[in-house]
C-alpha positions as CSV (number, residue, x, y, z in Angstrom):
1,M,85.1,188.9,78.0
2,T,88.2,187.3,76.5
3,G,88.3,184.9,73.6
4,S,89.6,182.0,75.9
5,T,87.4,179.1,76.5
6,Q,86.5,177.7,79.9
7,P,88.4,174.6,80.9
8,R,86.3,171.5,80.3
9,R,84.8,170.3,83.6
10,R,85.2,166.7,84.4
11,D,82.0,164.8,85.2
12,S,83.5,162.2,87.6
13,A,80.2,160.4,88.1
14,R,79.7,159.9,84.3
15,S,83.3,158.8,83.9
16,R,82.9,156.2,86.7
17,E,79.7,155.0,85.0
18,L,81.4,154.7,81.6
19,L,84.3,152.8,83.1
20,L,82.0,150.4,85.0
21,A,79.9,149.7,81.9
22,A,83.0,149.2,79.7
23,A,84.7,147.0,82.2
24,D,81.5,144.9,82.7
25,E,81.3,144.3,79.0
26,L,84.9,143.5,78.5
27,F,85.3,141.3,81.6
28,A,82.2,139.3,80.4
29,E,83.6,139.1,76.9
30,R,87.3,138.3,77.6
31,G,87.6,137.6,81.3
32,F,89.6,139.5,83.9
33,E,93.1,138.3,82.8
34,R,92.7,139.0,79.1
35,T,91.2,142.5,79.6
36,T,93.6,145.5,79.7
37,I,93.1,148.8,81.4
38,R,93.8,150.5,78.1
39,E,91.0,148.6,76.4
40,I,88.6,149.4,79.2
41,A,89.4,153.2,79.0
42,E,89.2,153.2,75.2
43,R,85.8,151.6,75.2
44,A,84.7,154.0,77.9
45,G,86.2,157.0,76.0
46,V,88.1,158.2,79.0
47,D,91.8,158.5,80.1
48,A,93.1,155.2,81.5
49,A,94.5,157.1,84.5
50,L,91.0,157.5,85.8
51,I,90.8,153.8,86.6
52,A,93.5,154.3,89.2
53,R,91.9,157.5,90.5
54,Y,88.4,156.0,90.9
55,F,89.0,152.3,91.6
56,G,92.7,152.0,92.6
57,S,93.5,149.3,90.1
58,K,92.0,146.9,87.6
59,S,91.1,144.6,90.4
60,G,89.3,147.4,92.2
61,L,87.4,148.2,89.0
62,Y,86.6,144.5,88.5
63,I,85.2,144.2,92.0
64,A,83.2,147.5,91.6
65,A,81.8,146.2,88.3
66,L,80.6,143.0,90.0
67,R,78.9,144.9,92.9
68,A,77.3,147.4,90.5
69,E,75.7,144.7,88.4
70,T,73.2,143.7,91.0
71,G,73.2,146.4,93.7
72,D,71.9,145.4,97.1
73,A,68.7,143.6,96.2
74,T,68.6,139.9,96.8
75,P,67.6,138.1,93.6
76,P,65.1,135.4,93.3
77,D,66.5,131.8,93.4
78,L,67.3,129.7,90.4
79,L,64.1,127.8,90.6
80,D,62.2,130.9,89.7
81,P,61.4,130.7,86.0
82,D,61.8,134.4,85.3
83,R,65.2,134.3,87.0
84,L,66.3,131.4,84.9
85,R,65.1,133.1,81.7
86,A,66.8,136.3,82.6
87,L,70.1,134.5,83.3
88,F,70.0,132.5,80.0
89,E,69.1,135.7,78.0
90,R,71.9,137.7,79.6
91,S,74.4,134.9,79.0
92,G,73.2,134.6,75.4
93,R,73.9,138.3,74.9
94,R,77.2,138.6,76.7
95,G,78.5,135.1,77.5
96,A,79.0,133.5,80.8
97,G,80.4,136.4,82.9
98,P,83.0,136.4,85.7
99,V,80.6,135.3,88.4
100,F,79.6,132.2,86.6
101,Q,83.2,131.5,85.6
102,S,84.3,131.7,89.2
103,A,82.4,128.4,89.8
104,V,84.8,126.6,87.6
105,L,88.0,128.7,87.2
106,V,90.4,130.2,89.8
107,H,91.4,133.7,89.0
108,D,95.1,134.5,89.2
109,D,94.4,137.4,91.5
110,P,93.1,136.1,94.9
111,T,91.2,139.3,95.6
112,V,89.4,139.1,92.3
113,H,88.6,135.4,92.9
114,D,87.3,136.1,96.3
115,A,85.0,138.9,95.1
116,A,83.6,136.8,92.2
117,R,83.1,133.9,94.6
118,A,81.3,136.1,97.1
119,Q,79.0,137.4,94.3
120,L,78.3,133.8,93.1
121,H,77.3,132.9,96.6
122,S,75.1,136.0,97.2
123,R,73.4,135.8,93.8
124,L,72.9,132.1,93.3
125,V,73.8,130.0,96.3
126,A,72.3,132.0,99.1
127,P,68.8,132.4,97.6
128,L,68.7,128.7,97.0
129,H,69.9,127.9,100.5
130,E,67.2,130.1,101.9
131,R,64.6,128.3,99.9
132,F,65.8,124.8,100.7
133,A,66.1,125.7,104.5
134,R,62.5,127.1,104.4
135,E,61.3,123.8,102.7
136,G,63.0,121.9,105.5
137,L,65.3,119.9,103.2
138,D,68.4,118.3,104.8
139,R,71.8,119.8,103.9
140,P,70.4,123.0,102.3
141,Q,73.8,124.5,101.7
142,L,75.1,121.4,99.8
143,R,71.8,121.2,97.8
144,A,72.2,124.9,96.9
145,E,75.8,124.5,95.8
146,L,74.9,121.4,93.7
147,A,72.0,123.2,92.0
148,T,74.3,126.2,91.3
149,A,77.0,123.9,89.9
150,A,74.5,122.2,87.7
151,F,73.1,125.5,86.4
152,V,76.5,127.0,85.7
153,G,77.5,123.8,83.8
154,V,74.4,124.1,81.6
155,L,75.1,127.8,81.0
156,L,78.8,127.2,80.1
157,A,78.0,124.2,78.0
158,R,75.3,126.1,76.1
159,G,77.7,129.0,75.5
160,A,80.5,126.6,74.3
161,G,78.3,125.3,71.6
162,T,79.7,121.8,71.7
163,L,76.5,120.2,72.7
164,D,74.4,121.0,69.6
165,Q,70.9,120.6,70.9
166,L,71.6,122.5,74.1
167,A,73.3,125.3,72.2
168,A,70.4,125.6,69.8
169,A,67.6,125.2,72.3
170,D,65.0,128.0,72.6
171,I,65.0,129.6,76.0
172,D,61.3,128.9,76.3
173,D,62.0,125.1,76.0
174,L,65.2,125.3,78.1
175,V,63.8,127.0,81.2
176,P,61.2,124.3,82.1
177,L,63.7,121.5,81.3
178,V,66.4,123.0,83.6
179,R,63.8,123.5,86.4
180,S,62.7,119.9,85.9
181,A,66.3,118.7,86.0
182,L,66.9,120.5,89.3
183,A,63.7,119.2,90.7
184,G,64.7,115.7,89.6
185,L,67.9,116.0,91.6
186,G,65.6,116.2,94.7
187,L,66.1,119.9,94.9
188,G,62.5,121.0,95.6
189,S,59.6,121.9,93.4
């Protein structure tokens, strides 16, 4: 046996996982436009060239991070108190991520905007639309979009901290109030 060491084997699955986690964090913190490939790679502890290898581009990584966040499962709708609580908690830890931001901001990259918009619809709008259609409410799509816009507005305003009571409110107090506000708009029980 010689004194030479074996070349280090790459663990592509682990590198992809690290890149997705780092990208998810940075995109939530800074948004797509203000996050660089170098920052993502540094946070992941891998070579920046791996982003191109595994995802094609920063846009490809962004889209993969959005899809990885929820997988294939259809989430409960926004009128589910556990779902509301989870979204408020996540936003409190990481800020309003790219999906929520897509409701009020247009991304410079149309591919990125379309991907974030699709995720907004599949995660928030579609589950509400299904509920409202089941309940026989008129214009269920419009109602679902209105409820989503109201929720995203509350989430963004809470994160901005400019509305003191909203920013300081305990989630246990906030969840029933948000549900009540949505119900008050005639959006169901």
